[in-house]
C-alpha positions as CSV (number, residue, x, y, z in Angstrom):
1,X,37.1,67.7,-20.3
2,X,36.3,65.5,-23.3
3,X,39.5,63.6,-22.6
4,X,38.4,63.1,-19.0
5,X,35.0,61.9,-20.1
6,X,36.6,59.6,-22.6
7,X,38.9,58.3,-19.9
8,X,36.0,57.5,-17.7
9,X,34.2,55.5,-20.3
10,X,36.7,52.8,-20.4
11,X,36.4,51.6,-16.7
12,X,32.6,51.9,-17.0
13,X,32.6,49.7,-20.0
14,X,34.9,47.3,-18.3
15,X,32.6,47.1,-15.3
16,X,29.6,46.4,-17.6
17,X,31.5,43.7,-19.3
18,X,32.4,42.1,-16.0
19,X,28.8,42.3,-14.9
20,X,27.7,40.7,-18.1
21,X,30.3,38.0,-17.7
22,X,29.3,37.1,-14.2
23,X,25.6,37.2,-15.1
24,X,26.1,34.7,-17.9
25,X,28.3,32.6,-15.5
26,X,25.5,32.4,-13.0
27,X,23.1,31.2,-15.7
28,X,25.2,28.1,-16.2
29,X,23.9,24.8,-14.7
30,X,25.1,24.3,-11.2
31,X,27.2,21.1,-10.8
32,X,26.8,20.7,-7.1
33,X,24.6,18.3,-5.2
34,X,21.3,18.3,-7.0
35,X,18.2,16.3,-6.5
36,X,15.1,16.6,-8.7
37,X,11.6,16.4,-7.5
38,X,9.8,13.1,-7.8
39,X,6.4,11.8,-7.4
40,X,5.7,10.6,-3.8
41,X,5.1,7.0,-5.0
42,X,8.2,7.0,-7.2
43,X,11.2,4.9,-6.3
44,X,14.0,7.2,-5.4
45,X,16.5,5.6,-7.8
46,X,19.6,7.7,-7.0
47,X,21.7,8.6,-10.0
48,X,25.1,10.2,-9.1
49,X,27.6,11.6,-11.5
50,X,31.0,13.1,-11.4
51,X,31.3,16.7,-12.7
52,X,33.8,19.5,-12.7
53,X,33.3,23.2,-12.0
54,X,35.4,25.8,-13.8
55,X,36.9,28.2,-11.4
56,X,38.0,31.8,-12.2
57,X,41.2,31.8,-14.2
58,X,40.1,28.9,-16.4
59,X,41.5,26.1,-14.2
60,X,39.4,23.0,-13.7
61,X,39.2,22.2,-10.0
62,X,36.7,20.9,-7.5
63,X,35.6,17.4,-8.6
64,X,31.9,17.3,-7.7
65,X,29.6,14.3,-7.2
66,X,26.0,15.2,-7.6
67,X,22.7,13.2,-7.6
68,X,19.6,13.2,-9.7
69,X,16.6,10.9,-9.1
70,X,14.9,8.7,-11.7
71,X,12.2,6.2,-11.6
72,X,13.0,2.5,-12.2
73,X,9.4,1.4,-11.8
74,X,8.5,-1.5,-14.0
75,X,12.2,-2.4,-14.8
76,X,13.8,-5.7,-13.9
77,X,15.9,-5.7,-10.8
78,X,19.3,-7.4,-10.6
79,X,21.7,-8.2,-7.8
80,X,25.0,-10.1,-7.5
81,X,25.1,-13.9,-7.6
82,X,27.8,-14.0,-5.0
83,X,30.8,-12.2,-3.5
84,X,33.4,-10.8,-5.9
85,X,36.8,-9.1,-5.6
86,X,38.9,-6.9,-7.9
87,X,42.1,-5.0,-7.4
88,X,43.5,-1.9,-9.1
89,X,46.7,0.1,-8.7
90,X,46.5,3.9,-9.1
91,X,49.8,5.8,-8.7
92,X,51.2,3.1,-6.4
93,X,48.2,3.0,-4.2
94,X,46.3,-0.3,-4.1
95,X,42.5,-0.3,-4.2
96,X,40.9,-3.6,-3.5
97,X,37.1,-3.8,-4.0
98,X,34.9,-6.4,-2.3
99,X,31.3,-6.7,-3.4
100,X,28.5,-8.9,-2.0
101,X,24.7,-9.4,-2.4
102,X,22.5,-8.2,0.4
103,X,18.9,-9.1,1.3
104,X,18.8,-6.7,4.2
105,X,21.0,-3.8,5.5
106,X,21.9,-5.8,8.7
107,X,23.9,-8.3,6.6
108,X,26.4,-5.6,5.6
109,X,28.0,-5.2,9.1
110,X,29.1,-8.9,9.1
111,X,30.5,-8.6,5.5
112,X,32.4,-5.4,6.4
113,X,33.9,-7.1,9.5
114,X,35.0,-10.1,7.4
115,X,36.8,-8.1,4.7
116,X,38.1,-5.0,6.6
117,X,41.8,-4.7,6.9
118,X,43.0,-2.7,9.9
119,X,46.5,-2.4,8.4
120,X,45.1,-0.6,5.3
121,X,45.0,3.2,5.1
122,X,41.2,3.3,4.6
123,X,38.3,0.9,4.3
124,X,35.6,2.9,2.5
125,X,32.2,1.4,1.7
126,X,28.6,1.9,0.5
127,X,25.5,-0.3,0.3
128,X,22.0,0.0,-1.2
129,X,19.0,-2.2,-0.4
130,X,15.8,-1.0,-2.0
131,X,15.3,2.7,-1.1
132,X,17.8,2.5,1.8
133,X,21.5,3.3,1.4
134,X,24.5,4.4,3.3
135,X,28.2,5.1,2.7
136,X,31.4,6.0,4.6
137,X,34.6,7.8,3.6
138,X,36.5,6.2,6.5
139,X,38.8,9.2,7.0
140,X,39.2,10.2,3.3
141,X,38.1,13.8,2.4
142,X,34.4,14.1,2.5
143,X,32.6,13.0,-0.7
144,X,35.7,11.4,-2.3
145,X,35.2,7.7,-1.4
146,X,31.9,6.5,-0.1
147,X,29.8,8.6,-2.4
148,X,31.6,7.5,-5.6
149,X,31.2,3.9,-4.5
150,X,27.5,4.4,-4.1
151,X,27.5,6.1,-7.5
152,X,29.1,3.0,-9.0
153,X,26.4,0.8,-7.4
154,X,23.6,2.9,-8.8
155,X,25.1,3.2,-12.2
156,X,25.5,-0.6,-12.4
157,X,21.7,-0.9,-12.1
158,X,22.1,-3.4,-9.2
159,X,20.1,-3.5,-6.0
160,X,20.8,-5.3,-2.7
161,X,24.5,-4.7,-3.0
162,X,27.3,-3.7,-0.7
163,X,30.8,-2.7,-1.7
164,X,34.0,-2.2,0.4
165,X,37.1,-0.6,-1.2
166,X,40.3,-0.9,0.8
167,X,43.1,1.4,0.1
168,X,46.8,0.8,0.8
169,X,48.5,4.2,0.4
170,X,51.4,4.2,-2.1
171,X,53.0,7.5,-1.1
172,X,51.5,9.7,-3.8
173,X,48.5,11.9,-3.0
174,X,45.7,11.7,-5.6
175,X,43.7,14.8,-4.8
176,X,40.0,15.0,-4.6
177,X,39.4,14.2,-8.2
178,X,41.8,11.3,-8.2
179,X,40.2,9.8,-5.1
180,X,36.8,10.0,-6.7
181,X,37.9,8.3,-9.8
182,X,40.0,5.7,-8.0
183,X,37.3,4.6,-5.5
184,X,34.5,4.9,-7.9
185,X,36.5,3.1,-10.7
186,X,37.5,0.2,-8.4
187,X,33.9,-0.3,-7.3
188,X,32.6,0.0,-10.8
189,X,35.1,-2.6,-12.2
190,X,34.3,-5.0,-9.4
191,X,30.5,-4.8,-10.0
192,X,31.0,-5.0,-13.8
193,X,33.1,-8.2,-13.6
194,X,30.8,-9.9,-11.1
195,X,28.1,-12.4,-12.1
196,X,24.6,-11.1,-11.6
197,X,21.2,-12.6,-11.1
198,X,17.7,-11.3,-11.6
199,X,15.6,-10.5,-8.5
200,X,12.1,-12.0,-8.8
201,X,9.6,-10.5,-6.3
202,X,7.6,-13.3,-4.7
203,X,4.3,-13.6,-2.9
204,X,2.7,-16.4,-0.8
205,X,-0.6,-17.6,-2.0
206,X,-2.8,-19.3,0.6
207,X,-5.9,-21.2,-0.5
208,X,-8.5,-22.2,2.0
209,X,-11.0,-24.9,0.8
210,X,-12.7,-28.2,1.6
211,X,-10.7,-31.4,1.5
212,X,-12.4,-32.6,-1.7
213,X,-10.8,-29.7,-3.6
214,X,-7.2,-30.6,-2.8
215,X,-6.6,-32.4,-6.1
216,X,-8.0,-29.4,-8.1
217,X,-5.8,-26.9,-6.2
218,X,-2.7,-29.1,-6.6
219,X,-3.2,-29.4,-10.4
220,X,-3.7,-25.7,-10.7
221,X,-0.4,-25.0,-8.7
222,X,1.6,-27.8,-10.4
223,X,4.0,-25.3,-12.0
224,X,5.2,-24.1,-8.7
225,X,7.5,-25.8,-6.1
226,X,7.1,-25.9,-2.4
227,X,3.4,-26.4,-2.3
228,X,2.3,-27.5,1.2
229,X,-1.0,-28.4,2.9
230,X,-2.1,-27.7,6.4
231,X,-5.2,-29.6,7.8
232,X,-7.6,-27.7,10.1
233,X,-9.7,-29.2,12.9
234,X,-12.9,-28.5,11.1
235,X,-11.9,-30.7,8.1
236,X,-10.9,-27.9,5.8
237,X,-7.4,-27.4,4.4
238,X,-5.1,-24.5,3.7
239,X,-2.8,-24.9,0.7
240,X,0.2,-22.5,0.5
241,X,2.6,-21.9,-2.4
242,X,5.3,-19.3,-3.2
243,X,5.0,-17.8,-6.7
244,X,6.2,-14.7,-8.6
245,X,4.1,-11.7,-7.8
246,X,3.5,-11.2,-11.5
247,X,1.6,-14.5,-11.6
248,X,-0.6,-13.9,-8.5
249,X,-3.6,-12.2,-10.1
250,X,-4.0,-14.8,-12.9
251,X,-3.5,-17.7,-10.4
252,X,-6.3,-16.4,-8.1
253,X,-8.6,-16.2,-11.1
254,X,-7.7,-19.7,-12.2
255,X,-8.4,-21.1,-8.8
256,X,-11.7,-19.3,-8.5
257,X,-12.8,-20.7,-11.9
258,X,-11.5,-24.3,-11.2
259,X,-13.3,-24.5,-7.8
260,X,-16.4,-22.6,-8.9
261,X,-15.6,-19.9,-6.3
262,X,-15.7,-22.6,-3.5
263,X,-12.2,-21.7,-2.3
264,X,-10.9,-18.5,-0.7
265,X,-7.5,-17.0,-1.5
266,X,-5.1,-14.7,0.3
267,X,-1.9,-13.2,-1.2
268,X,0.9,-11.9,1.1
269,X,4.4,-10.7,0.4
270,X,7.3,-13.1,0.6
271,X,11.0,-12.8,0.4
272,X,12.3,-12.2,-3.2
273,X,14.2,-15.0,-4.9
274,X,16.8,-14.8,-7.7
275,X,17.1,-16.4,-11.1
276,X,20.4,-16.8,-13.1
277,X,20.7,-14.5,-16.1
278,X,23.4,-14.2,-18.8
279,X,26.2,-11.7,-17.9
């Protein structure tokens, strides 16, 4: 009887050890698709990373792409100065990346049509404009092409960007992890080598005043280009100018002081412009 009890202890202990092992395994961070909570007014700056999950037996398999969100509020925004192309070869497969700046999502369809190669194995792509984004694997296994390209766009810190990566199959399969690295790497290299410009948010300032204040308004707005004047039937004028949104509040105060509050101002959004920066 003692031997039987002793013999029963071993499998019980083993079961407890297995339970402890699996419990500790469940406490590990999950490397799947993950999105953190954000404030409702926070910009959904998507951050995507590549990770690996350790499967039973110790083999590393299952390349995962997952997302977290971070706020880019208050930071400078950059985009591409123009179109750019880079090519990489991975295990005899050619990956050609085409990148372009975008001011609206509608522009990407024309760009995709211009660079798409129907003789290629796949034409995978992703774009991001503000809080809008989209990607396509174009026949590659789900999550191995379009999502890594989007990851490269977000990691580059650029906005208003579209990337197409065309693959010519070289006869050697890359696997899920290899595809993630190849597509994401080609897109990242293309964006890293391309010239970039700073995006400057702009507003339109409209000043309504009497005709005798035109000189004062023009002197106040002398630092800005594109100032125009519209004459109204009642003899008043409306002077308009585009200026950086960061200057709008101070300019309104300057005009109010210079005209002794005899002019009315209105500020409306305008299309952003770009300024060259060192790369």
